[in-house]
N, C-alpha and C positions, 0 to 999 in steps of 0.2 A: 630508367625510373618511368613511366607513364603517367601521366596525369589527362583527367575526366572528370565534369562535376558529379557523378555518381560514383563510386567506388574506383579507390587507387589497389593497383595490384602493383606493388614496385618491390624488386627485389633491393637489397642493401647497397648500399652507394658503395662502392671502392672507396676506402679510405675516409670516410664518413661514417658516423653510428646514428646517422639520421634514417628512420624508420617509418614510413607512413603504413596505416592499414590498409586495407581496401576500402577504397571510397570511389572508385571510377566505373561507369561505365563506358567510356571509351578512352584509347591514349593518343597522348600526345606528350612530347617534351615537357616535361614540369616549368624546367628554365626559360625556354622559349616562350611558353605559354605565359610565365611572369613576367617575362621582358613586355611583352607584349600590352599582356592586362596592365601595366603599371604606366606604360607608355601612350594606353589610347583607349582601353577601355573605363577605367578609373577617373580620366578625367573627363568622360561622356557623362559618368554614371554622377559624378559631383556636379556638374554642371544643370543636369535635370533634377537634380535632389531627388536622387533614389537609393545613393549610397546612402546604408544606416544598418543599424542594429538591433531594431528593432524586430516584431513579428510581423511586420508589413511589409519588409523588404523584399523584393522579387527577388526568388532563388532562379539556379541555373535550369536550363532545359534538363531532363531526367537524361536523354542519352548525348548530348554535345558534348565533345573535344573540346571543352574546352569554353570561355567565352561567356555571356549571358542571354540568359532567353527572353525573348519578347515579351512584354509586359503584358499580361490577360487582361481582358476586358474586365472593364467594372461593371458591368450593366447588368441586369437581373438574369438569372439563369430562368429561359421560359420553359413551361411545364407540358408535356406529352397531354392530349387528350384524356381528361379523368375518366374513368369505366371502361378504358377500350380491352377488349375480348383477344386474347391472344393463344392462338390455338396452340399446342406441346409438338404439334410440326412442323413449326414455322420457327426455326432456329434463328434465323436472321434477327425476328424478331423479338424472340425470348433474349439473345445477345444483347441488344439494343436496351431491353427492359432491363436489364441485369446490369448494363450499365448504367444507365440512369437512376438506376436505386441508389447510385453511390454520389447522386451530385446532393450535397449538403452534408453529406455523412464524412466522406474523407474531404477533410477542407485545408489537410499541413500537404505541403511540397515539402519532402524528406527523403534526403537522397542517401541516408547513412547506410552501409554495407551492416549487415544482420544474420545471424544466427537462425535460420530458418528450420521449424518440423519438416519433415519426411514421410510422408506425401503430406499433403494439403495446406504447407508450410505457407507464411504470411505475416508482413509487420501488421501494428496495429490498425484496425480498419480507418480512424481517423487519418493517418496519414501515407503518403506513396507515392509514387510516380508514375507519369505516363502509363509506362508497361503495365501496372497493377490496375489499371482500369480495366485491359483486356484480361492480363490474368481471373483477376475476380470475375469479370462477366463469362468468362468458361466456363469456373469454377461453377457458377449458380447453373449452368447447364449440363453437368456432372462430365467437366471435360479439366482433367488438371495439368497445365501447360507444363508444370514443375516439373510432372512426372514427365511429360511425354517428350519435352526437350530434353530433361537429364539423358531419358532412354535413348535416346538416337544421339547423340551426343557420344554416349559412351560407345557406340557400334559404330558412328562415323564421324568420331570428331578432328580429320582430319577436312572435313567440306566446312565447317565451320570458318567464322572471322578469328583471327590471331591477334585481335586489336590490343588484347589485355595481358599477352604474356602468358597465360595459361599453360599448363603443359598437361590439364585433366580436367573433365569435368568440375562443376561448383555447383553443387544443385542449392546450393543459398543465393545466387545469384544469375546464374544462364540464363532464367526466363524473364530476365527481367532488366535484358539488355535488346535494346530495338532491334540490331541486326542478328541477333538469334532466334529472335521469334521470326522475324522476316525469314530468314535462312529457314527455318522448320514448316513454315506454311507455306512455302515456294517447295521444298521436298514432298510433302505429303499432298502435290498438285492445287494448290488451292490459289495461287498466284492468277487472274481474271490477267487478260491481255490489253494492251495499252487502252483506257477508255477516256474520253475526251468530255462527252454530253454529261451535266449534270444529272441528267434522270437515270443514266446508267448506273448509278449507284442507288442499293438497297440497304434498307434498317439489317445491322449487324455487319455491313462491311468492316474490314479493317483497311486502315488507309495509313502511309509511311509517306513522311516527308521529310525533305530535308529545309531547314531552316532557315540558312546561311554558312557556308562554307559546308564543313563537314558537320555541323548540328545538324542530326536527326531529329523526329519527333513520331508519335503512334498513337492515332486514336482510333474510335469506332463510329460507323453513322447510326444517329439518333432515327427515332421511329418516325419523327414529323419534320416538315419542311420548314424553312425560313417564308415569311407572310409576301406575298407577292413574287417568290422564286418558283426553280423546280429544284431548288437545293437543298438536300437535308443538314440539318444542323450537323453539328460532331459531339463528339462526350470525350474529352482529354482531361489530362491532367498537366498543364504547361509550367506551373508555378505557384498558383493561389487555392491549389485541392484539384477535386474534379470538376467541370461545369460544362455545362452546353451552349455552344456558340457555333455562331455560323461563320465557319473560317475553315470549310472544305477547301476554296480556291487561295488562302492566304498566303501559300505555298508552293514551292515544287512541291507535286507527287513523287513519291519515288516507287511507289506500289500500290498494288488495290488487290486485296485479299478476300473470299468469300468461303465461310467453312460449308 
């Protein structure tokens, strides 16, 4: 059995009747995770006063292999310059604008597995996870990553991560997993070489991070920079809906991609 905060895809346990639906994006042994959660995470959450049953309780990272995502900022989301004109040829800015359009619209972090239409399948716009920010932005410029990833996985399944125990592509979830998106971007030649300077990032670039240990996350570079810096805001969903925040350097960058 394999566990992760977004979609579990586990076979029936031998000698047990317990069966989970697909609720993970990443895999880790459930029993090991539960022991660690009980011994380590729950006491921390109780001490911090953030473990609760209400809508305000923080949700896990959409792509973490267990664990709890960092609490997102509660600061107001800055807005891009009003009236900004974007050229149709400026793919990056169009992606960034499409991502920012989700701020204040996608307000719920919801990692549940869902049966989607194909093509153009999506969960309700008011909910989603970090990968949905990317998928929706790309759809806005006419690129359906659900179809693109699914078609590539059908032809090249062996080169994609095997963290979820699947034996065939699943168009309901494959494009909603960080490692699958980054694998696809790299296969399409969209990965950039290691970049250290803030000014080397551009609007619409895709950034993948390691949050801690095996936890991963993904977001998109916004149109505007944080005041007094050369660092662009990032648009992402780490547990409280789509937000624009100054967090490019908050975590270890695993990959940088440009469409």
